[in-house]
VOVO-376718 format. One record per residue (C-alpha): x, y, z; residue number from 1. Coordinates in steps of 0.1 Angstrom, whole numbers, plus 2048, in hexadecimal, padded with zeros to 3 digits. Example, Ala and Ser with C-alpha at 12.3 -4.5 7.8 and 13.67 -1.06 7.14 Angstrom:
REM VOVO-376718
> X Y Z n
> 87B 7D3 84E 1
> 889 7F5 847 2
***
This chain:
REM VOVO-376718
> X Y Z n
> 800 800 800 1
> 81D 818 807 2
> 82B 813 7E4 3
> 809 819 7D5 4
> 804 839 7E9 5
> 827 845 7E0 6
> 821 83D 7BB 7
> 800 851 7BC 8
> 811 86E 7CD 9
> 82E 86F 7B5 10
> 817 86E 797 11
> 803 88B 7A6 12
> 823 89E 7AC 13
> 82E 897 788 14
> 80D 8A5 77B 15
> 810 8C4 791 16
> 833 8CB 785 17
> 82A 8C5 761 18
> 80E 8DE 764 19
> 825 8F8 772 20
> 843 8F7 75B 21
> 846 90A 73A 22
> 852 8ED 726 23
> 843 8CD 735 24
> 852 8AB 72E 25
> 82E 89E 728 26
> 813 8B8 722 27
> 7F8 8AA 739 28
> 7E0 8C6 72E 29
> 7DB 8B1 70F 30
> 7C5 89A 724 31
> 7AB 8B6 724 32
> 7A3 8AB 700 33
> 78A 88F 706 34
> 78E 87D 6E5 35
> 7B4 87C 6EA 36
> 7B0 870 70E 37
> 796 856 703 38
> 7AD 848 6E8 39
> 7CA 847 701 40
> 7B5 833 71A 41
> 7AA 81A 6FF 42
> 7CE 816 6F2 43
> 7DA 810 716 44
> 7C0 7F5 71B 45
> 7C7 7E4 6FA 46
> 7ED 7E6 700 47
> 7E9 7D7 723 48
> 7D4 7BA 715 49
> 7ED 7B5 6F8 50
> 80C 7B4 70E 51
> 7FA 79E 728 52
> 7F5 783 70D 53
> 818 788 6FF 54
> 825 781 722 55
> 80E 766 72E 56
> 809 750 70F 57
> 82E 748 709 58
> 833 73F 72E 59
> 815 729 72C 60
> 821 718 70D 61
> 844 712 71B 62
> 83A 707 73E 63
> 817 6FA 739 64
> 81D 6E8 719 65
> 842 6E2 719 66
> 849 6F3 6F8 67
> 86C 700 6F2 68
> 872 725 6F2 69
> 87A 724 6CD 70
> 85A 712 6C4 71
> 847 72A 6DA 72
> 856 748 6C8 73
> 84D 738 6A7 74
> 829 733 6B3 75
> 827 758 6BC 76
> 836 764 69C 77
> 816 763 687 78
> 806 77D 69E 79
> 822 795 697 80
> 81F 78E 672 81
> 7FA 793 673 82
> 7FE 7B4 684 83
> 819 7BF 66C 84
> 802 7B8 64E 85
> 7E4 7C8 65F 86
> 7F3 7E8 66B 87
> 7F6 7F8 648 88
> 7D4 7EA 63F 89
> 7C5 7FB 65E 90
> 7D5 81C 654 91
> 7C6 819 631 92
> 7A4 810 63F 93
> 7A7 82E 657 94
> 7AE 845 63A 95
> 790 839 627 96
> 776 835 643 97
> 783 849 661 98
> 789 83A 683 99
> 767 82B 68D 100
> 764 80C 678 101
> 788 801 679 102
> 788 805 69F 103
> 767 7F1 6A1 104
> 773 7D5 68B 105
> 794 7D4 69E 106
> 783 7D3 6C0 107
> 76C 7B7 6B5 108
> 789 7A3 6A7 109
> 79E 7A9 6C6 110
> 781 79F 6DD 111
> 77B 77F 6C9 112
> 79F 776 6C8 113
> 7A1 77C 6EE 114
> 782 767 6F2 115
> 793 74B 6DF 116
> 7B1 74D 6F6 117
> 79A 746 713 118
> 79A 722 707 119
> 7BF 71B 70C 120
> 7C7 6F9 71B 121
> 7E6 6E5 71F 122
> 7DD 6D0 701 123
> 7D5 6EC 6E8 124
> 7E9 6EC 6C8 125
> 802 706 6BD 126
> 7EC 70A 69F 127
> 7D0 716 6B6 128
> 7E8 72F 6C6 129
> 7F4 73C 6A4 130
> 7D0 741 697 131
> 7C2 750 6B6 132
> 7DE 768 6BC 133
> 7E0 772 697 134
> 7BB 77A 696 135
> 7C0 78E 6B6 136
> 7DF 79F 6A9 137
> 7CC 7AB 68A 138
> 7B1 7B9 6A0 139
> 7CA 7CB 6B5 140
> 7DA 7DB 696 141
> 7B8 7E6 68A 142
> 7B1 7F6 6AC 143
> 7D2 807 6B3 144
> 7D9 81A 693 145
> 7B7 82B 691 146
> 7B6 831 6B6 147
> 7D8 842 6B7 148
> 7D2 856 698 149
> 7AF 861 6A2 150
> 7BC 86C 6C4 151
> 7D8 880 6B4 152
> 7C1 88F 69A 153
> 7AE 8A2 6B6 154
> 7CE 8B3 6C4 155
> 7D7 8D6 6B7 156
> 7F5 8D4 69F 157
> 80C 8E8 6B6 158
> 807 8CE 6D2 159
> 80C 8AF 6BC 160
> 82F 8A9 6C8 161
> 824 8A7 6EC 162
> 806 892 6E3 163
> 81C 87A 6D0 164
> 832 876 6EE 165
> 814 86D 704 166
> 808 856 6E9 167
> 829 843 6E9 168
***
């Protein structure tokens, strides 16, 4: 509890200092722009879910199924490939349709891929892992690009460098 209280106080102190200095490290005033803040919250939730699976699933495959680290990495590779292919496609779709539909499609695909991962067992095949995570990775790509772009679109052009720093 002491560490949590100290963390909260230090974050509050950071915000107070950033509001007072002429050239802040992170311009926390940007969080007054609701669409930017909303996009940052959604990206944070999606990133947390993404990295949780990237951490948990390889451990499960290695320790729960006895798969070697090399084969685990190879089983996780299609997800990265699916994301690499989907990221440019998500950008093109965003340019043609705006953010709403790509985000919706991506959220549904991510939710379904995550739902499929609820069925992991010690006897599931690597093929299942590759398909489920690939589908989920495509969904993540279709969410992230439009969310980040839509959030930055609402920020005044003279504040884009600070918004980009927060986004990253």
